[in-house]
C-alpha positions as CSV (number, residue, x, y, z in Angstrom):
1,M,103.6,136.1,102.9
2,I,106.0,134.7,100.3
3,T,107.7,132.5,102.9
4,T,104.3,131.1,103.9
5,I,103.4,130.3,100.3
6,E,106.9,128.8,99.9
7,I,106.5,126.5,102.9
8,I,103.0,125.3,101.8
9,A,104.3,124.5,98.3
10,V,107.2,122.6,99.8
11,I,104.9,120.5,102.0
12,F,102.7,119.5,99.0
13,G,105.8,118.9,96.9
14,V,107.3,116.5,99.4
15,I,104.1,114.5,99.7
16,Q,103.7,114.4,95.9
17,S,107.3,113.2,95.3
18,V,106.9,110.4,97.8
19,L,103.6,109.2,96.2
20,V,105.0,109.4,92.6
21,L,108.0,107.4,93.8
22,F,105.7,104.5,94.5
23,N,103.7,105.1,91.3
24,K,100.5,106.2,93.1
25,R,97.8,108.0,91.2
26,F,97.0,110.3,94.1
27,N,100.3,112.1,93.5
28,W,98.5,114.2,90.9
29,I,96.2,115.8,93.5
30,F,99.1,117.1,95.5
31,Y,100.8,118.0,92.3
32,V,98.0,120.4,91.4
33,L,97.9,121.9,94.8
34,Q,101.6,122.5,94.8
35,M,101.5,124.2,91.4
36,I,98.9,126.6,92.6
37,F,101.2,127.8,95.4
38,L,104.3,127.7,93.2
39,A,102.6,130.0,90.7
40,L,101.9,132.5,93.5
41,F,105.5,132.3,94.7
42,S,107.0,132.6,91.2
43,Y,104.8,135.7,90.6
44,G,106.0,137.2,93.8
45,V,109.7,136.8,92.9
46,G,109.5,137.8,89.3
47,L,109.9,134.4,87.6
48,Y,107.0,135.0,85.2
49,G,107.9,132.2,82.9
50,N,107.4,129.8,85.8
51,V,104.0,131.4,86.6
52,A,102.8,130.4,83.2
53,L,104.4,127.0,83.6
54,N,102.7,126.4,86.9
55,C,99.3,127.3,85.4
56,L,100.0,124.9,82.6
57,Y,101.0,122.3,85.2
58,I,97.5,122.5,86.7
59,F,96.2,121.3,83.4
60,F,98.9,118.6,83.3
61,G,97.9,117.5,86.7
62,F,94.3,116.7,85.6
63,W,95.7,115.1,82.5
64,G,98.0,112.9,84.6
65,W,95.2,112.0,86.9
66,A,93.1,110.8,83.9
67,T,95.9,109.0,82.2
68,W,97.2,107.2,85.3
69,G,93.6,106.1,86.0
70,K,93.7,103.5,83.2
71,D,94.2,99.8,84.0
72,N,97.7,98.3,83.7
73,S,99.3,101.8,83.8
74,R,103.0,101.0,84.4
75,P,106.3,102.7,83.6
76,T,107.9,101.9,80.3
77,F,111.1,102.9,78.5
78,F,111.2,104.7,75.2
79,T,110.5,102.5,72.1
80,K,110.7,103.1,68.4
81,N,107.0,104.2,68.5
82,D,108.0,107.1,70.8
83,M,110.5,108.7,68.3
84,K,108.1,111.5,67.3
85,L,107.7,112.3,71.0
86,I,111.4,112.2,71.6
87,V,112.2,114.5,68.6
88,L,109.2,117.0,68.6
89,L,108.6,117.5,72.3
90,P,111.9,119.2,73.2
91,I,111.8,121.4,70.1
92,I,108.2,122.5,70.7
93,A,108.7,123.0,74.4
94,T,111.9,125.0,74.0
95,A,110.6,127.2,71.1
96,A,107.3,128.0,72.8
97,T,109.0,128.7,76.1
98,T,111.7,130.9,74.6
99,A,109.1,133.0,72.7
100,F,107.0,133.4,75.8
101,V,109.7,134.3,78.3
102,L,111.5,136.7,76.0
103,S,108.2,138.7,75.7
104,L,108.1,139.2,79.4
105,S,110.0,141.4,81.8
106,G,111.9,139.8,84.6
107,E,115.4,138.5,85.6
108,F,117.2,135.3,84.9
109,K,115.5,134.7,81.5
110,L,118.0,132.1,80.4
111,F,117.4,130.0,83.5
112,D,113.7,130.7,83.2
113,I,113.7,129.3,79.7
114,A,115.8,126.2,80.7
115,T,113.7,125.4,83.8
116,V,110.4,125.8,82.0
117,A,111.4,123.8,78.9
118,T,112.8,120.9,80.9
119,S,109.8,120.9,83.2
120,I,107.4,120.6,80.4
121,I,109.3,117.8,78.8
122,A,109.7,115.9,82.1
123,T,106.0,116.4,83.0
124,V,104.7,115.0,79.7
125,L,107.1,112.1,79.9
126,M,105.9,111.4,83.5
127,I,102.3,111.5,82.3
128,K,103.2,109.0,79.6
129,H,104.9,106.9,82.3
130,K,108.3,107.0,80.7
131,V,111.2,106.0,83.0
132,E,113.4,108.6,81.2
133,A,111.3,111.4,82.7
134,W,113.4,111.1,85.8
135,V,116.6,111.9,83.9
136,I,115.1,115.2,82.8
137,W,113.7,115.9,86.3
138,F,117.2,115.4,87.7
139,V,118.6,118.1,85.3
140,N,115.6,120.3,86.0
141,D,116.0,120.2,89.7
142,I,119.7,121.2,89.4
143,L,118.7,124.1,87.2
144,Y,116.1,125.3,89.8
145,I,118.6,125.1,92.6
146,V,121.0,127.3,90.6
147,T,118.2,129.7,89.7
148,Y,116.9,130.1,93.3
149,F,120.5,130.7,94.6
150,Q,120.7,133.7,92.3
151,L,117.6,135.4,93.7
152,P,118.2,138.4,96.1
153,N,116.1,136.8,98.8
154,Q,117.0,133.1,98.5
155,P,114.0,130.8,99.1
156,I,115.8,128.5,101.4
157,Y,112.8,126.1,101.8
158,L,112.4,125.7,98.1
159,I,116.1,125.2,97.7
160,V,116.0,122.4,100.3
161,M,113.0,120.9,98.5
162,Y,114.7,120.8,95.2
163,I,117.8,119.2,96.7
164,F,115.4,116.6,98.1
165,W,113.8,116.3,94.7
166,T,117.2,115.7,93.1
167,I,117.6,112.7,95.4
168,M,114.1,111.6,94.8
169,A,114.6,111.8,91.0
170,I,117.4,109.2,91.3
171,A,115.3,107.1,93.6
172,S,112.2,107.3,91.3
173,F,114.3,106.4,88.3
174,V,115.5,103.3,90.1
175,S,112.0,102.4,91.4
176,W,110.3,103.0,88.0
177,K,113.0,101.0,86.2
178,K,112.5,98.1,88.6
179,N,108.7,98.1,88.1
180,S,108.8,99.0,84.4
181,V,107.2,96.9,81.6
182,N,110.2,95.1,80.1
183,V,110.9,94.6,76.3
184,W,109.1,91.2,76.2
185,Q,106.1,92.6,77.9
186,S,105.9,95.6,75.6
187,M,106.3,93.3,72.6
188,Y,103.5,91.0,73.8
189,K,101.2,93.9,74.5
190,N,101.7,95.5,71.1
191,K,101.2,92.3,69.2
192,Y,98.8,90.2,71.2
193,G,96.7,92.3,73.5
194,D,96.6,94.7,76.5
195,K,97.3,92.4,79.4
196,Y,100.7,92.3,81.1
197,Y,102.3,89.0,82.2
198,S,105.6,88.1,83.7
199,Q,108.7,87.8,81.5
200,E,108.9,84.0,82.1
201,I,105.3,83.5,80.8
202,I,105.7,85.8,77.8
203,R,108.8,84.4,76.3
204,P,107.4,80.9,75.6
205,I,104.0,82.4,74.5
206,Y,105.7,84.8,72.1
207,R,107.9,82.0,70.7
208,S,104.9,79.7,70.2
209,K,102.9,82.4,68.4
210,K,105.9,83.4,66.3
211,Q,106.5,79.7,65.2
212,S,102.8,79.3,64.3
């Protein structure tokens, strides 16, 4: 039964990772489906912190679907306006995760805390369309591989999926970076409106507005 759940979760996970690579909104549908099956799997192997995380992920999936549905939703890098998010998100995620996991029974609590905290951080950043999310996902995938290797009955399909996700995290970082809103675009959006234009158009427009 656990193996069947594992395989279904892997299938949904692979589909989702390919869709998110190309910045497709439909990735969130497969994201939610995957989290349902990962919650069932995590409960079966005693990773209770990840059960709670997967349930939270279902909410994140709907949040991501709603957020990515907005017009002009494109990847961006961190800016000064994101400093509160950069500082507070890791602290809140780690503190909340630690308190929750330590209150539960189960093995591998340290890895449970690490995977849950980094997953929350990466997911929120992905919802916010931050390119840096993929750096956190890369670390998270490595942590999951290490965790699953320590289980008595190693979930080989999930291990293979997380190896695949590690590669996809690198590919997604490159893809999102290539398609991200550059500094000039972000500046133009913040100062002069919500539409995105090419860098070549924005530079002369920005200079002319600054001079005036």
